[in-house]
C-alpha positions as semicolon CSV with decimal commas, in nm:
position;residue;x (nm);y (nm);z (nm)
1;M;12,318;-4,691;1,443
2;P;12,512;-4,927;1,218
3;M;12,308;-5,230;1,133
4;E;12,430;-5,584;1,128
5;M;12,390;-5,790;0,815
6;H;12,176;-6,054;0,991
7;E;11,935;-5,781;1,105
8;L;11,895;-5,655;0,751
9;I;11,847;-5,999;0,597
10;K;11,540;-6,053;0,816
11;K;11,368;-5,744;0,673
12;S;11,141;-5,753;0,368
13;D;11,224;-5,579;0,041
14;A;10,975;-5,302;0,115
15;E;11,130;-5,238;0,456
16;L;11,478;-5,234;0,304
17;N;11,375;-4,989;0,034
18;E;11,214;-4,761;0,293
19;L;11,527;-4,777;0,507
20;L;11,744;-4,710;0,202
21;H;11,549;-4,394;0,116
22;R;11,572;-4,274;0,477
23;L;11,947;-4,336;0,493
24;N;11,999;-4,155;0,163
25;A;11,811;-3,856;0,302
26;D;12,022;-3,873;0,620
27;T;12,339;-3,878;0,410
28;R;12,225;-3,571;0,220
29;T;12,154;-3,389;0,548
30;M;12,493;-3,489;0,689
31;R;12,670;-3,359;0,376
32;F;12,508;-3,019;0,426
33;Q;12,597;-3,021;0,795
34;L;12,955;-3,116;0,712
35;A;12,982;-2,833;0,460
36;N;12,853;-2,586;0,722
37;V;13,078;-2,729;0,996
38;Q;12,775;-2,836;1,199
39;L;12,832;-3,210;1,191
40;K;12,969;-3,328;1,525
41;N;13,029;-3,696;1,447
42;V;13,196;-3,725;1,108
43;R;13,231;-4,102;1,146
44;Q;12,850;-4,131;1,130
45;M;12,868;-4,053;0,757
46;R;13,089;-4,354;0,698
47;K;12,862;-4,579;0,903
48;T;12,558;-4,459;0,710
49;R;12,729;-4,517;0,375
50;N;12,824;-4,869;0,486
51;D;12,463;-4,939;0,588
52;I;12,347;-4,819;0,245
53;A;12,598;-5,053;0,078
54;R;12,479;-5,346;0,291
55;I;12,116;-5,283;0,199
56;Q;12,198;-5,250;-0,170
57;T;12,397;-5,574;-0,156
58;I;12,107;-5,764;0,000
59;L;11,858;-5,625;-0,252
60;K;12,091;-5,713;-0,542
61;Q;12,142;-6,066;-0,411
62;R;11,767;-6,115;-0,377
63;T;11,702;-6,004;-0,735
64;Q;11,975;-6,236;-0,861
65;V;11,820;-6,527;-0,672
66;K;11,480;-6,448;-0,820
67;K;11,629;-6,442;-1,172
68;T;11,803;-6,777;-1,131
69;T;11,498;-6,952;-0,986
70;V;11,269;-6,841;-1,269
């Protein structure tokens, strides 16, 4: 379920933070599954980490814009 950048930009900060917390929890679960050799799709971890990075980038850019406009 990798998300495109344009999909994420349309979301509000609250939605992004909620999604970020959910993806972090998913990453934690996948790490446990990987350690117990239960994870079937290892590539999903990479996709999830990339989604987390995209969300953090958008949130960081928005805070920088708010700082410069004030």
